[in-house]
N, C-alpha and C positions, 0 to 999 in steps of 0.2 A: 503494500499500500504506500503511496506516495507520502512523503513527510509534508506537513504545512506548520507554518508557524504563524502565529497571531501579530498584527500589527495595530498599535494603538492609533486612532485619529485623534485628533485635537478636540473631538466632541466626545472623546471616550469610548466610542462604539468600537466593535473588533472587527476587522475583515482578513480572512484567511487568504493567503497566496502561496501558491506552491513554491518550495525553495528552490526547485528545477528551473524556475521559470527567469529567463533573463530579460530583462528591459534595457532597450537600447533607445538612445536618445540621437537623433539627428537633428543637429545645428545647422539651419542654413545659412551658409556663408556667402556675406555681400560683399562684392568688389568695387572698388571706385569707379568702374565702368557700367555698374548697374545703376547709378544716379545721373540724372540729367537735371541741368539747370535751364529753366525756362528764361523767356525773355525778360520777366518782372523779377528772375533772381529766385523763384520757387522751387525747392529742389523734389524731383519726381523719381520715385522708385520704378524702375523697369523690371518687369517680371517676364516669363516664359509664356504666361497666359495659360487660360483654363477656368473652368467654370467655378472652381473655389480659391483661384488666386486672388491676391489681394495687391492691386497695383495701387500708383499714387495720384492715376487721374480721377478726377472728379469732373464729370459732363452734365450739363444740363440740356434736353432736347425739347425744344419748344414745337408742337405740332406732332408729338411721338405717338399719339393715338390714331394718326393718319395711314394712309395706304403705306407710305415710306418708312414711316417712324419705326415700325417694328423690326425692319432690316436693319437700321443702325442699332437702335436699342439691343437687340439680340448680340449683335457683334461685340458692342463696347462692354456688356456686362459679362459675356462669356470670357473676356479678356481680363477680368478683375477690375475694372473701372467701378467707382461708384456713379450711376445714372439718377440725375434728377429729372423726375418727369412732371412739368407743370400740366393739369387738366381742369377742363370745365366741367365735363359729365362723369359722374361717379361711374355709371356703367360702362363707358367708354374705355375705360384703362385695365380692365379685368385681365385681358390676354397678355399684358405687358408683365404681369405679376410673376410669371414663370420663366421669362427670359434669362432671367440672371440668379444668382444662389441668394439665400438668405442674406437680407440688408444691402445686396448689391442694387437693387432698383427702389427708390423711395419716391414718392408722389406726394406733390404739393398743390393744393387748389388755387387757382389764379383766375384772374380777369384781364383779358388784352388791354381794356381801359385803364386798369388800375395799377399804376406805377409802382406801387409799395408791392404790390404782391409778385411783380415781375422782379424788383429788386431782390427780393426775399429767396427768388428760385436762381440768382446767378452769383450771389456775392460770396458763395465759398467754392464755386467753380473754376478752373483753369481752361475751360473749352465751353464753348456755347454754340449749338446747332439751332438754327431758324428755319424750321420746317413748315410754318405756318403758312396756309393759302387757301384761297377758296376759289372753286370752279364756278361757282355760280352766286350773285347776289342774294340775300336775304332780307327780311324786313328789320334784320337787327344789326347786320354788318353788311356793307356796301363794299366793292374792291378795293376803294381807298383806304376805307375803315381798317381792312385787314393788311393788305400789300404795303400802303404807306404810313398810316399813322400809328399802327400797331407795330411794325418794323421800326418807327422810331424811337419808341417808348423802350423796345429791346434793346437796340444797339446805342442808346443813350445809358442803359443800366448797364452795359458791358463796358463801356468806356468810363463810366463812373468809378467801377470795382476793379479797373485796369485787369480784365481777364485776359490771358496769354494770348488765346486765339477765340475768333468769331467765324464761323462757317455759316453762309447764309445761302440757302436754297431758292433759287429765283425760277426762272421758266426758259423754255427755249423760245426764240422769236422775240424775245424782250425788247422793245422798243418804243420811245416817248411818242413816235410819229406813227405808231401802229393804229389800224382803224379799229382794234380790239381793245376794249378798255382793260381786258385781263393783261394782254401783252402791255400796254401802254404803262399802268399802275407798277407792274412788276419792275420795269426799267426804271420808273422813277424810285421804286424802293431800293435798287441796286444803286442809283446816284447818291440818294439818302446815305446810305450805310458806308459808302466810301466818304463821303465829306466828313462824316463823325468818327469813324473808325477804318483809317486808311488801310490798315493792315487785314481787312475782310478777304476771306477766301469766298468768291462767287461762284456758285454751281447752276449750270442750266441744263436741266435733264431732259431729254426729248421724252415724248407721251411714254409711259411705263407700262410693262405687263407683268403680270404675277399674280399670285393668290388676291382675290378681293379687288383688282384692279378695275379701271374704267375703260378699258380698251375691248379685250376678250369678250369677259364676261356681259358688256354692254352689248356687243354684237351678237352673241349666242342667246341673248335674253328674248323674249317674245314682244315686249315693250316697246323696243327700238324699231320704230316703223316710219319715222319722219326723216327725210333729209333734205337739204336744200340747192345742194353742187353734185349730186350723182355721185356722193362719197369719192371723189376725184382728188381731195387734198393730200399731199405726199408728205412723208416725214419718214426718219430714223426709228423706229419703236426700240427701246431699250429694256434690258432685263432689271427688274428691280434689285433683285440681290447682286447685280454687278454695280450698280449705283449706290447700295449699301456697304459694299468692299471699297468703294472710292473714298467715300466719306469716311470710313475707319482709317484708311491709309493718310488721309490728310492730317489727321490728329498728330500722327507720329513723323511727319514730314514737313519741316519748318519751311523748306523752300516753296511750299504753295501757298505760303501767306502772302496776300497782297495780289494773288493770282486769280483769273476767270477760267473757269473749265465749261466747256461744252461737253456734255457726256451723252453719246448717241450710240445707236446700235451699228451692224456692220452694214446692213441692207436695207436701201430706200423702198417703202412700200405705198401705196394708194390704201386709203380705208376699203375701198372696192375689192382690193386685193386681199386684203386682211379678212374681209367678210367671206371671201371664196374659201379660204383656209379654213375658216372657223365651221362653213356649213359642210365642207369635207368630213372634219373631225367629229362633228357631233351627228353627222348622218341626218340632217334637217336642212329644209331651205327656207331661210327667212326672208320673207318678202319686205321690200322698202318702197316708201312712196314720196315721190321727189316734188315738193311745191317749190313756187318761186320765191325768191328769198324774201321779198317785202311780205309776202303771206306768212311764212314761217317765221319770220321774226316778231311780227305782230301776236300771231298766235303763241309763240315761245314766251312772250313778254307776259301776257296774261296767265298764262298756264303757271310760270314761276312767280307770279306775284299773289296768286289767289289759292293754290294747292299747295298743302303743307308739306309734301313730300317732294323730293328730286325728281323731275321731268327733264325739261330741257330749257336753257335761257336763250333770250336774243342775242347775248353775247357769244355763246358757243355755236349759234347759227353762223355768225359772221367770221368765227375762225376755220369753219370749214371751206373757205375761199382763201385760205392764207396757207401757204407751203412752208415748211420748215428750210430756214435758211441758216446756213452754218456761219459763224464767225471765224475767218481765218486766222485772226490774232491770238484767239483762244486757245487755251491748252486741251487735251483729249485724254481718252483712257490711255493711249499709248505712252503719254508723258508719265503716267502712273504704274506703267507695265502691266496691266490689266488687259486680258483677252475677253471680249465681250460675246454674248451668246446670240444666235440667230432667233427670231422669234418661231419660223417654219419649224424648226427641230423641237419645239416645247410645248406647240398647242395640244398634243394628247395629254401630256401631263396636267394640264389646266383646265380643259373642258372635257375630260370624260364624264363628268357628273351630268353634263347636258345629255348625254344620249338615252335613249330611252331602253328599257329593259331587255329587248330583243337584241340590241346590239353592243349592249354594255361592255362585255367581255372580248369583243374582237380587238385586234391589236391596232396599232396607229394606221391613220389612213394611207400613209406610204406602202405599209405591207397590205393593206386591202386593195389599193391600186395594183400592185404587183399580181395578186390573185385575180383579180378581173382581168388584167392583161392577159392571163394565160388561157381565157377562154376563147381568145380568137387567135386564128392561124396567121403567121407573117410569112411573107416569101423566105425571108432570110433566115427563119427557125432552123430549116433542114439543109442549110449550105456551110 
């Protein structure tokens, strides 16, 4: 029988520990190169990463409850960063709780019009991400309220507490002369952040696709019926996880400070071409009704004004007539060493749930097309 000995604790209780047990203590050694000094002189502890690691970065992510937010919060929390997530709605933040280990993701209620709540969210951080944006206006927030006034309060708080890095997510086609109010207010916000905080890193992502996106799922849904330009607008759709990887890398690369990045995918598509890919993948045909631009803009204006759920706004109709323009002076994924994914290779991954039960287990569209191709006899097949 194995011998045991009693060990008296500070409270007088006895715990029996086998005498043959050997307890090894591994002391983690820190070297001088494991500590980085930020621009403001704050020491940051570098770690190898991992869900339970404890790094030195504290990041605030505004707009984290949106589509892109989950990808950057997940990446930051997994590498040991302490992530501050300002939120407006209690139920909108639940999915972010499990993106990091206990204590890695912290939530703070804030109001975009309340300067004090914004300052409380950034005062202890060394990097701030601004992902706040609005695809359509509401009765509570216009494009200017979100993209200009809200951005101004955030960047002023960043400058007040001398935060090391500020990364501002804007939009492709951001231009003050754009006929789209969305694009013009995004450009106005870019000009504002650069004037207040010149070291701002500006990111202009193309239309993104992924889980819960507003591109593939919108085209696959039955309610997407109306269009004004026969879906002929062209752009370079980008994979949302690739944008999240780029945002994470910018945190560790100080050379990206003060730079502008255009993040777009490897191939140019029209919305009609993407809709064709979607139809092949879900094995259904979604019909679209093309209306004249003035008619659809008027209809969209009243739908967006009097219906409380998201439908379509007049500005979204205007954006259907604007193709993506690439800024040749901006940096891209290549400058970050990131290889992007093509939309055509990932449609099955995101759209399988839209198939009926009869076709749910079929392989991807490309495999199905090859099987259909074998039904026909080609002259060259026997040569």
